[in-house]
C-alpha positions in Angstrom: -42.0 -44.8 -93.1 -44.4 -45.5 -90.2 -41.6 -46.9 -88.0 -39.9 -43.6 -88.5 -42.9 -41.5 -87.6 -43.0 -43.5 -84.1 -39.2 -43.3 -83.6 -39.5 -38.9 -84.1 -43.2 -38.6 -82.3 -41.5 -40.7 -79.1 -37.7 -38.3 -79.5 -40.4 -35.5 -79.7 -42.4 -36.6 -76.8 -39.1 -36.7 -75.3 -37.4 -33.3 -76.3 -41.1 -32.2 -74.7 -40.5 -34.1 -71.0 -37.6 -32.7 -70.6 -37.7 -28.9 -71.5 -40.4 -28.8 -69.0 -37.9 -29.9 -66.2 -35.5 -27.5 -67.3 -38.5 -24.3 -68.2 -39.6 -25.7 -64.1 -36.8 -25.3 -62.8 -36.1 -21.5 -64.0 -38.8 -20.9 -62.8 -37.8 -22.3 -59.5 -34.3 -20.8 -59.0 -35.9 -17.4 -60.6 -38.8 -17.1 -57.3 -35.9 -18.6 -54.5 -33.9 -15.6 -56.0 -37.2 -12.7 -55.9 -38.1 -14.8 -52.4 -34.7 -13.5 -51.2 -34.2 -10.6 -52.4 -37.6 -10.0 -50.7 -36.4 -10.4 -47.5 -32.6 -9.0 -47.8 -35.0 -6.6 -47.8 -36.7 -6.9 -45.0 -33.8 -7.3 -42.9 -32.6 -4.2 -43.9 -35.6 -2.6 -42.3 -35.6 -4.0 -39.5 -32.2 -3.0 -38.8 -32.9 0.2 -40.9 -35.4 0.8 -38.2 -35.3 -1.3 -35.4 -37.2 -3.3 -35.9 -36.9 -7.2 -33.8 -40.5 -8.0 -34.3 -39.9 -8.9 -38.1 -36.2 -10.6 -36.6 -38.7 -13.9 -36.4 -39.9 -12.9 -40.3 -37.1 -13.3 -41.4 -36.1 -16.8 -40.1 -39.9 -18.1 -41.0 -39.2 -17.0 -44.5 -36.1 -17.6 -45.1 -37.4 -21.3 -43.9 -38.9 -21.2 -47.1 -35.8 -20.0 -49.4 -34.1 -23.3 -48.3 -37.4 -25.6 -48.6 -37.7 -24.7 -52.9 -33.3 -25.1 -52.4 -34.0 -28.6 -51.1 -36.7 -29.6 -54.1 -34.5 -28.0 -56.6 -31.5 -29.1 -55.7 -33.2 -33.0 -55.8 -35.0 -32.0 -59.5 -32.0 -30.9 -60.7 -29.9 -33.9 -59.8 -32.6 -35.8 -60.5 -33.0 -34.8 -64.3 -29.5 -35.0 -64.9 -29.0 -39.4 -63.6 -32.7 -39.5 -65.9 -32.0 -37.3 -69.0 -29.9 -37.3 -71.9 -28.5 -33.7 -72.0 -26.8 -31.9 -74.7 -24.1 -29.5 -74.4 -26.1 -26.9 -73.7 -28.5 -28.9 -71.6 -26.1 -29.7 -69.2 -24.2 -26.6 -69.2 -27.6 -24.9 -67.0 -28.2 -28.3 -65.2 -24.5 -28.1 -63.9 -24.8 -24.6 -63.5 -27.6 -24.5 -61.7 -26.5 -26.4 -59.0 -24.1 -23.8 -58.7 -26.8 -20.8 -59.1 -29.1 -22.9 -56.2 -26.5 -22.8 -53.5 -25.3 -18.6 -54.7 -29.2 -18.7 -53.9 -29.1 -21.0 -50.3 -26.3 -19.1 -49.3 -27.6 -15.3 -49.9 -30.6 -15.9 -48.0 -28.6 -17.2 -45.1 -27.2 -14.1 -44.9 -30.0 -12.0 -44.7 -30.7 -14.0 -41.1 -27.2 -13.4 -40.2 -27.8 -9.9 -40.4 -31.2 -10.0 -38.2 -29.3 -12.1 -36.5 -26.8 -9.4 -34.7 -29.3 -7.3 -34.3 -31.3 -10.0 -32.3 -28.1 -9.9 -30.1 -27.1 -6.9 -30.0 -30.9 -6.1 -29.3 -31.3 -3.4 -31.6 -29.5 -1.8 -34.3 -26.2 0.4 -32.7 -24.5 3.2 -33.8 -25.6 6.4 -34.7 -28.4 7.2 -37.3 -25.7 8.2 -39.6 -24.7 4.4 -39.4 -28.1 3.6 -39.5 -28.1 5.4 -43.2 -25.4 3.6 -44.1 -26.3 0.1 -43.9 -30.1 1.3 -44.8 -27.8 2.2 -48.9 -25.4 -0.3 -48.7 -28.4 -3.0 -48.5 -30.4 -0.6 -51.2 -27.5 -1.6 -53.4 -26.9 -5.0 -52.3 -30.6 -6.1 -53.1 -30.6 -4.2 -56.2 -27.7 -5.9 -57.5 -29.0 -9.3 -56.0 -32.3 -8.3 -57.8 -30.8 -7.2 -62.1 -29.2 -10.6 -61.3 -32.0 -12.8 -60.5 -33.4 -11.0 -63.8 -31.2 -11.6 -65.9 -31.3 -14.7 -64.8 -34.9 -14.8 -66.0 -34.1 -13.7 -69.4 -30.6 -15.7 -70.0 -28.5 -12.2 -70.1 -25.2 -13.6 -71.8 -23.9 -10.2 -70.6 -24.7 -10.2 -67.3 -21.7 -11.6 -65.9 -19.6 -8.9 -66.5 -22.0 -5.6 -66.0 -22.5 -6.4 -62.4 -19.5 -7.7 -61.6 -18.6 -3.5 -62.9 -21.9 -2.5 -61.2 -20.6 -3.8 -58.0 -17.7 -1.5 -57.6 -20.9 0.4 -55.6 -21.7 -1.6 -53.0 -17.9 -2.5 -51.9 -17.6 1.6 -52.4 -20.3 1.8 -49.9 -18.8 -1.0 -47.9 -15.9 0.5 -47.2 -17.5 4.1 -46.0 -19.7 1.8 -43.6 -16.3 0.4 -42.2 -15.1 4.1 -41.9 -17.5 5.1 -40.2 -17.3 2.3 -37.8 -14.5 2.8 -36.6 -15.3 6.7 -36.2 -17.7 5.6 -33.6 -15.9 2.5 -32.8 -15.2 3.9 -28.7 -18.7 5.4 -28.4 -20.9 2.0 -29.4 -17.9 -0.4 -27.7 -16.0 -2.8 -30.2 -18.2 -6.1 -29.7 -21.2 -3.4 -31.5 -18.4 -2.5 -33.5 -17.7 -6.1 -34.7 -21.1 -6.6 -34.8 -21.6 -4.4 -37.1 -18.6 -5.0 -39.3 -20.2 -8.7 -39.8 -23.2 -7.1 -41.0 -20.8 -4.8 -43.4 -19.3 -8.0 -44.7 -22.6 -10.1 -45.4 -23.9 -7.7 -47.2 -21.1 -7.6 -49.1 -21.4 -11.0 -49.9 -25.1 -10.9 -51.2 -23.8 -8.6 -53.5 -21.2 -11.4 -54.8 -23.3 -14.5 -54.4 -25.6 -11.9 -57.5 -22.2 -11.5 -59.3 -21.5 -15.0 -59.1 -25.2 -15.8 -60.4 -24.5 -13.1 -63.6 -21.2 -14.8 -64.3 -22.8 -18.6 -64.2 -25.8 -16.9 -67.1 -23.0 -16.0 -69.1 -21.4 -19.6 -68.6 -24.6 -21.4 -70.0 -25.6 -19.1 -72.8 -22.3 -18.3 -74.5 -19.9 -22.0 -72.8 -17.1 -19.5 -71.2 -16.5 -18.3 -67.7 -16.1 -14.4 -67.5 -12.1 -13.8 -67.4 -12.1 -12.2 -64.4 -14.5 -15.0 -62.8 -13.8 -14.6 -58.6 -16.2 -17.4 -57.1 -17.6 -16.7 -53.3 -16.0 -20.1 -52.3 -17.0 -20.0 -48.7 -19.2 -17.4 -45.9 -19.4 -16.5 -42.5 -21.7 -18.3 -40.5 -22.6 -15.5 -38.3 
């Protein structure tokens, strides 16, 4: 009897340690996501207010995101290798590797935006274009933030809901491209192409947010949403 009790105690201890590791990974991802959201908004401020002084600040903040990515990715693979996760735990750990990728790439895309600003030595185009890019930053970062909230809450409906909400971002991107076309003669072809890249980068940040939501749905339910459209790669800019 005492032997059985001891075995159970040992099992409980192992399970507790495993739960602590899993909770740490989740908290780390949520923190990382909050940093990416904040840096996306900071990049938006740099663009809409022509704050070239913020370019280095955005890059420096992304260095912390990259450091967290390396640490959390290592911890995830160590947990996979050293523990014996059951099905639901295994789903979480496998999805974590993908969510970390979505977070890290989104951070890079925010940096790409300010890289364009620096290359152009300021935001080219009219106040109307700056207003549109500001709206796009607001929508994309808000969707991304909701994805991080869904991750923290393990919201099983996050995938389909965020996918539907992404339509508004796509509409704003289309309006931004149209506005760039109208001003292309005044700002020049090169600047028009650079601005188009900014639109694409922000659209992709929102797409990564949708992907995070879909991975959360998978963790909770064991199934991917039927309309999963993962972002597989991004332009480096």
